[in-house]
TIDOMAR-240491 format. One record per residue: x, z negated, y negated of N, C-alpha, C, CB in turn. Coordinates in nm, 3 decimals. Glycine has a CB too. Example, Ala and Ser with C-alpha at 12.3 -4.5 7.8 and 13.67 -1.06 7.14 Angstrom:
2
(rec (1.319, -0.780, 0.569), (1.230, -0.780, 0.450), (1.320, -0.780, 0.330), (1.131, -0.905, 0.447))
(rec (1.285, -0.708, 0.225), (1.367, -0.714, 0.106), (1.290, -0.787, -0.003), (1.408, -0.572, 0.060))
***
This chain:
64
(rec (1.086, 1.601, -0.033), (1.009, 1.466, -0.058), (1.102, 1.356, -0.012), (0.864, 1.456, 0.025))
(rec (1.097, 1.264, -0.107), (1.118, 1.129, -0.088), (1.052, 1.041, 0.021), (1.090, 1.079, -0.198))
(rec (1.101, 0.975, 0.089), (1.026, 0.865, 0.196), (0.964, 0.765, 0.111), (1.133, 0.780, 0.307))
(rec (0.833, 0.743, 0.107), (0.761, 0.634, 0.042), (0.762, 0.501, 0.098), (0.634, 0.668, 0.030))
(rec (0.719, 0.390, 0.051), (0.701, 0.263, 0.104), (0.589, 0.261, 0.169), (0.704, 0.165, 0.017))
(rec (0.460, 0.339, 0.158), (0.345, 0.334, 0.209), (0.308, 0.483, 0.264), (0.254, 0.277, 0.107))
(rec (0.229, 0.470, 0.367), (0.140, 0.607, 0.390), (0.023, 0.599, 0.388), (0.154, 0.672, 0.502))
(rec (-0.070, 0.679, 0.346), (-0.205, 0.675, 0.323), (-0.285, 0.769, 0.423), (-0.227, 0.712, 0.180))
(rec (-0.406, 0.731, 0.504), (-0.449, 0.833, 0.597), (-0.599, 0.822, 0.563), (-0.407, 0.807, 0.759))
(rec (-0.659, 0.938, 0.579), (-0.798, 0.929, 0.577), (-0.879, 0.876, 0.697), (-0.839, 1.049, 0.550))
(rec (-0.995, 0.809, 0.667), (-1.097, 0.755, 0.776), (-1.214, 0.840, 0.803), (-1.155, 0.621, 0.735))
(rec (-1.265, 0.816, 0.882), (-1.399, 0.863, 0.930), (-1.490, 0.858, 0.812), (-1.457, 0.775, 1.050))
(rec (-1.490, 0.715, 0.752), (-1.587, 0.674, 0.662), (-1.494, 0.738, 0.518), (-1.624, 0.487, 0.675))
(rec (-1.560, 0.817, 0.443), (-1.485, 0.872, 0.356), (-1.469, 0.777, 0.218), (-1.542, 1.007, 0.334))
(rec (-1.524, 0.658, 0.213), (-1.524, 0.564, 0.123), (-1.393, 0.476, 0.159), (-1.661, 0.490, 0.125))
(rec (-1.316, 0.491, 0.276), (-1.216, 0.415, 0.334), (-1.096, 0.493, 0.325), (-1.247, 0.374, 0.470))
(rec (-0.987, 0.411, 0.323), (-0.850, 0.482, 0.329), (-0.792, 0.381, 0.421), (-0.763, 0.506, 0.179))
(rec (-0.686, 0.419, 0.518), (-0.570, 0.346, 0.585), (-0.474, 0.339, 0.500), (-0.517, 0.403, 0.706))
(rec (-0.409, 0.217, 0.485), (-0.270, 0.220, 0.420), (-0.176, 0.148, 0.499), (-0.267, 0.161, 0.280))
(rec (-0.052, 0.236, 0.526), (0.008, 0.160, 0.625), (0.147, 0.131, 0.544), (0.020, 0.240, 0.778))
(rec (0.185, 0.011, 0.524), (0.316, -0.027, 0.449), (0.442, -0.020, 0.554), (0.303, -0.187, 0.382))
(rec (0.554, -0.009, 0.502), (0.684, 0.013, 0.560), (0.746, -0.091, 0.541), (0.757, 0.118, 0.517))
(rec (0.839, -0.148, 0.594), (0.943, -0.250, 0.592), (1.065, -0.217, 0.506), (0.987, -0.275, 0.730))
(rec (1.061, -0.097, 0.462), (1.184, -0.058, 0.400), (1.160, -0.060, 0.240), (1.230, 0.088, 0.456))
(rec (1.275, -0.062, 0.177), (1.281, -0.092, 0.029), (1.405, -0.001, -0.003), (1.303, -0.264, -0.012))
(rec (1.399, 0.090, -0.109), (1.497, 0.180, -0.160), (1.539, 0.147, -0.342), (1.424, 0.339, -0.131))
(rec (1.644, 0.184, -0.353), (1.702, 0.158, -0.489), (1.772, 0.270, -0.540), (1.794, 0.045, -0.490))
(rec (1.796, 0.288, -0.668), (1.869, 0.418, -0.721), (1.831, 0.554, -0.662), (2.016, 0.406, -0.698))
(rec (1.696, 0.567, -0.699), (1.622, 0.681, -0.641), (1.662, 0.716, -0.524), (1.624, 0.790, -0.712))
(rec (1.670, 0.627, -0.407), (1.654, 0.636, -0.274), (1.796, 0.664, -0.216), (1.549, 0.741, -0.241))
(rec (1.903, 0.617, -0.296), (2.043, 0.647, -0.255), (2.074, 0.518, -0.159), (2.153, 0.664, -0.394))
(rec (2.024, 0.384, -0.188), (2.036, 0.268, -0.133), (1.896, 0.232, -0.053), (2.077, 0.171, -0.242))
(rec (1.920, 0.206, 0.076), (1.784, 0.174, 0.150), (1.808, 0.035, 0.258), (1.732, 0.328, 0.248))
(rec (1.718, -0.013, 0.247), (1.751, -0.148, 0.345), (1.599, -0.176, 0.406), (1.820, -0.307, 0.241))
(rec (1.600, -0.249, 0.524), (1.476, -0.272, 0.603), (1.437, -0.417, 0.602), (1.493, -0.225, 0.748))
(rec (1.350, -0.467, 0.554), (1.318, -0.612, 0.548), (1.199, -0.651, 0.627), (1.297, -0.655, 0.409))
(rec (1.216, -0.730, 0.753), (1.126, -0.758, 0.827), (1.012, -0.829, 0.764), (1.178, -0.817, 0.922))
(rec (0.889, -0.821, 0.774), (0.779, -0.852, 0.727), (0.737, -0.794, 0.577), (0.781, -0.985, 0.736))
(rec (0.806, -0.721, 0.513), (0.792, -0.654, 0.368), (0.668, -0.583, 0.380), (0.916, -0.548, 0.322))
(rec (0.602, -0.501, 0.494), (0.480, -0.429, 0.483), (0.361, -0.518, 0.492), (0.475, -0.325, 0.586))
(rec (0.385, -0.644, 0.581), (0.268, -0.727, 0.586), (0.260, -0.788, 0.439), (0.278, -0.840, 0.706))
(rec (0.358, -0.846, 0.393), (0.352, -0.904, 0.274), (0.284, -0.801, 0.122), (0.508, -0.952, 0.261))
(rec (0.318, -0.677, 0.150), (0.277, -0.577, 0.068), (0.112, -0.567, 0.089), (0.360, -0.443, 0.105))
(rec (0.088, -0.567, 0.196), (-0.044, -0.549, 0.223), (-0.131, -0.672, 0.187), (-0.056, -0.513, 0.362))
(rec (-0.067, -0.798, 0.224), (-0.135, -0.914, 0.179), (-0.170, -0.908, 0.013), (-0.040, -1.040, 0.218))
(rec (-0.077, -0.861, -0.063), (-0.089, -0.868, -0.210), (-0.194, -0.756, -0.246), (0.060, -0.844, -0.286))
(rec (-0.180, -0.643, -0.186), (-0.272, -0.532, -0.216), (-0.419, -0.587, -0.190), (-0.239, -0.400, -0.121))
(rec (-0.444, -0.638, -0.064), (-0.560, -0.691, -0.026), (-0.608, -0.807, -0.115), (-0.547, -0.729, 0.108))
(rec (-0.546, -0.880, -0.176), (-0.556, -0.980, -0.286), (-0.640, -0.918, -0.417), (-0.401, -1.024, -0.330))
(rec (-0.546, -0.832, -0.470), (-0.597, -0.757, -0.575), (-0.717, -0.675, -0.574), (-0.509, -0.686, -0.608))
(rec (-0.744, -0.634, -0.448), (-0.868, -0.555, -0.437), (-0.981, -0.645, -0.445), (-0.876, -0.475, -0.309))
(rec (-0.953, -0.771, -0.340), (-1.065, -0.854, -0.339), (-1.087, -0.933, -0.499), (-1.040, -0.962, -0.210))
(rec (-1.007, -0.951, -0.563), (-1.002, -0.981, -0.702), (-1.098, -0.925, -0.787), (-0.886, -0.949, -0.751))
(rec (-1.077, -0.770, -0.767), (-1.113, -0.674, -0.847), (-1.284, -0.654, -0.804), (-1.008, -0.543, -0.823))
(rec (-1.304, -0.663, -0.680), (-1.441, -0.646, -0.635), (-1.521, -0.754, -0.639), (-1.448, -0.601, -0.514))
(rec (-1.463, -0.890, -0.659), (-1.534, -0.997, -0.709), (-1.583, -1.022, -0.822), (-1.485, -1.076, -0.696))
(rec (-1.480, -0.963, -0.925), (-1.497, -0.931, -1.051), (-1.559, -0.821, -1.101), (-1.402, -0.933, -1.095))
(rec (-1.630, -0.761, -1.013), (-1.685, -0.606, -1.029), (-1.618, -0.506, -1.123), (-1.828, -0.609, -1.078))
(rec (-1.467, -0.533, -1.115), (-1.406, -0.433, -1.193), (-1.353, -0.321, -1.102), (-1.296, -0.493, -1.279))
(rec (-1.402, -0.295, -0.981), (-1.323, -0.201, -0.905), (-1.446, -0.090, -0.880), (-1.247, -0.274, -0.757))
(rec (-1.409, 0.015, -0.941), (-1.511, 0.129, -0.981), (-1.439, 0.253, -0.927), (-1.543, 0.143, -1.156))
(rec (-1.432, 0.285, -0.801), (-1.344, 0.412, -0.754), (-1.476, 0.515, -0.752), (-1.249, 0.391, -0.579))
(rec (-1.413, 0.645, -0.780), (-1.489, 0.745, -0.756), (-1.399, 0.838, -0.676), (-1.548, 0.800, -0.880))
(rec (-1.444, 0.896, -0.586), (-1.362, 0.980, -0.519), (-1.393, 1.130, -0.523), (-1.360, 0.937, -0.392))
***
C-alpha cells in the first residue's frame, strides 16, 4: 500500500474524525517524493475552510 498524504483516525465521538496531514508530496505514482515544511498545516487550513463553507451554507450532510 502506498503512503498517503494524510492519515484518518477514529475519535471517541463517532461524529468526528481526526485528520493528520503530512508534509510530504509525491509524483509519478510515488516514485518521486519530497518533504515541504508547513504543507500539512496548509492542507489542514484549506480543508477546514471548505468544511466551514459547506456547514455555513447547509450543504454538509454526512451520514456514516
